[in-house]
N, C-alpha and C positions, 0 to 999 in steps of 0.2 A: 257203639261197641259196648257190650256188657263186660264189666270188670269181674274177675274171679278172685281177686285178693292180692295182697302185698306179696312181693317176691322175697325170698330169703336172700340176704346179702352174701351168704356163704356159698350156697349151692345153686341159687337161682330158681328154685322150685317154688310154686305157689304155696302160700301158707294158709290160705283160707280167711285171713284177717282182712276186713274191709274198713274197719274203724280204727280207733286208737290202739296203739301197741302198749300193752301192759308189761310191767317188770317181770311177770311170770311167764310171758309168752316165749315159746321157742319153736323152731322149725320142726315139723313132724317128720321130715326126711333125714336131716343131718343133726338134729338136736342143738343147733347153734342158738345162742341167746339172740333175740331179735331187738331188744331195747338196749343196745350197746353202741359204742362209738362207731364201729364199723357199719352199723345199720342206720346211722344218722346222716341226714342231709348236710350237716356241717362238717363231717369228717373230711379232712384234706391233708394228705401226707406231707405236703409242702409247707404247711403253716406251723407256727409255734404250738407245741403240744398236739399237733395234728388236728387242729380244730379252727374253723373260721370264726368262731365266737371268741370273745376275750375272756377266757377262763383263767382262774387264778392258779389252779394246781393241775398238774399232769395226771391223767388217768393212765395208770401203768398198763393194765390189761384191756386193750381196746375191743376185745371180743367177748367180754363178760358183762352182764347186766350191771348198771351203775345208777346213781341217783342224780344225774345231770339235769338241771332245770332247763337247759337249752335243747334237749333232745326233740328232734322231729324226724320221723321215719322218712327214708328215701322214697321218692315217688315212683319207683319201679313197680308197675302193676301188670298182672297177667291180663291180657285182653282176648276177646273172642278171636278164634283163628290160631290160638296157640303161640302167639308171639308177645314178647314184652314190649311195653310202650317205650322203653329206653334202648331196645336192641333192634338191630336190623340184620338180615342174613349176610353172610360173607360175600355172596355173589353180588348183592346190591352195592356193598361197599367197594368191591373191586371194580365194578362197572363205573361207579362215580369217580374213582381214582383214575381209571383209564380214560374217561371222558375229558379229564383235565388236560390231557396231552394230545388229543386229536386235533387235526388241522381243519 
């Protein structure tokens, strides 16, 4: 499957970025900063400072570009066929759920 680029953490649209996310990169659709806490694979709302890494200081605005050394973009990529590698359609999810209760 050919990859078309990283998906925006905010709107889910393809960004066209296939390599490293730079501090100046933003989504062409919604203008969200891409190199931010919300776009990082370590972002976790249930953890201290909402990060899986052991960071010393809280980043107040999780949706703006920052200088975090731990940043790694999320792996959500647009793939051929128009679907995200981390998304599945609601019909498939419902069928899997319903299959759990069939005799």
